[in-house]
N, C-alpha and C positions, 0 to 999 in steps of 0.2 A: 819889053823893058818894064812895062807896068806890072806884068806878071812876076818878074824877078824881084821887083821892089816890094810887092805884096808878100812874097815868100820870105824875104829878108825881114820884113816888119813882123810877121807872125813868128818867125824864129826868134827874134829879139825879145818879143813879149813872152814867149814860152820860157826862154832862158832866164829872163828877169824873175818871172814867177817861181820857177824852180829854185833859183838861187836864194830867194827870200824864204821859201819853205824850208830848205836845208839849213839856212842860218837860224831860223826860228826853232827848228828841232834841236839843233846843236846847243843853243842857248838854254832851252828847256832841260836838256839832258844834264847840264852842269849847274842848274839853279839849285840853291840850298832850300830845304824846307824851312818853314818858319820856326823860330826858336820856341821850344815848349818846355814846360815844367811838370815833373812828376814828383809827388810827395808820397812816400811809402807805396810806390807803384801805381798811384791814382793820378791820372792825367788831369791837370788843372786847366779849366777851359777859359779862364780870363785872359784876354789879350794883353792886359797890363801886368801879368805875373812875371814876365821876363823883359829884359832890355838888352840890346846889343849897341855898344857905343865903341866905335873903332874896332879894335881886335878883342875887346873885352866883352864877356857875357855877365849879366847880372840877374839877380832874382829880387822880387819885391820883398822887402823886409816885413811889411805888413802881412803879406800872404803867409810867409813862413812863421812869423810870430804868432798869428792867430792859430795856425795849425799846431803849434807847440803850446797852445793854451796860455799865451801871455795876454795880459790886458794891454791894448794898444792905444796910445793917444798921439795926437798930431798937433804941432804948433806951426801953422802956416807962415807966421811972421818970421820965425827963425829957421824955417825948413827943417825942423827937428822932429824925429819920430822917437817915441819912448815905448819900450817894451818893459812890462813889469809883471813879475810873478812873486810868489811868497819869498823867494830867495834873492832875486836879482832885479836890478833896474838898469836897463841899457838905453843910452841916449845916443842917437846917430844923427848927424846933421848933413844935409845934402851938399855934395861937392867938396867935402872935407875928409881928410885922412884920419883926423883925430876924432875919437868918440869916448864915451864914458861907460864904465861898468861899476855900479855901486859907488859913484862919484870918483872913481879912480880913472885917470886919463890913460888911454892907450892909442897907439897909432897903427892903422892898417896899411898894408903895402899899396893898396889902391884906394883912391878916394871913393866914398859912397856917391853914387850918381843920383841926380835929382831930375826927374822928368814926369810929366803928367800929374803934378802935385803928389808924387810918390818918391820914396827913398828906395834905392836899389843897392844891394851889396854883392860882392863877388862870392864865389863858393868857398874860398879860403876863410872868409869871415864867418860863414855859416858853420863850417867845421870847427874852427878854433873857439868861437865865442858862444855858439848855440848848441854845441855838443852833438852835431849830426855828422853823418857821412854824406859827402856830396861828390858827384862825378858828372863829367860832361861827355856825351857821346857825339863826336864830331859828325859821324855819318848821318845820324838821325837829327842832329842839331837840337839835342835835348839835354836839359839839366835834370838830374835825378838826385833827390835828397831823401835820406832814410834816417829815422831816429836810431841812435845807437842803443843797443840792448843794455839795459841796466842789470848789473849783477848784484845779487844780494848774498850776503854771508849767512849761511844757515846757522840758526841758533840751536844750541844743544842744552838740554837741561839734565842735571844729575839728580838722581833720587836716592 
């Protein structure tokens, strides 16, 4: 009787161990990689460059703004990030859909996110208001942003 009880105990322990191993392998198989950001093909190493909130993915407006050579300023009291270059001034406030470009009010489909004392915006904002091409690779869990090529009109001179 003791021998049978010992075999049953060993069998139960082996079964529990194997079930936990299979469950862990299954969970790892379906785990998403961390959300990452690529700017013109270069992987950005900052852990604060991206944010996932619910079903939405966001990018740090500061990271993209600096990459696009904007001067960036931050007002912590109002949670407002300002991007400025020679042509435009863009003001985005955390947790709000409304923002300003050259003092003109616009409304984005998704509110800017505020986290880690940073402002994050969705890729549609990047495309529409910063003139970039943005895409999301669901398999790699990666946002890619590329500067749009600027086209110049050739000038001709007559002699």
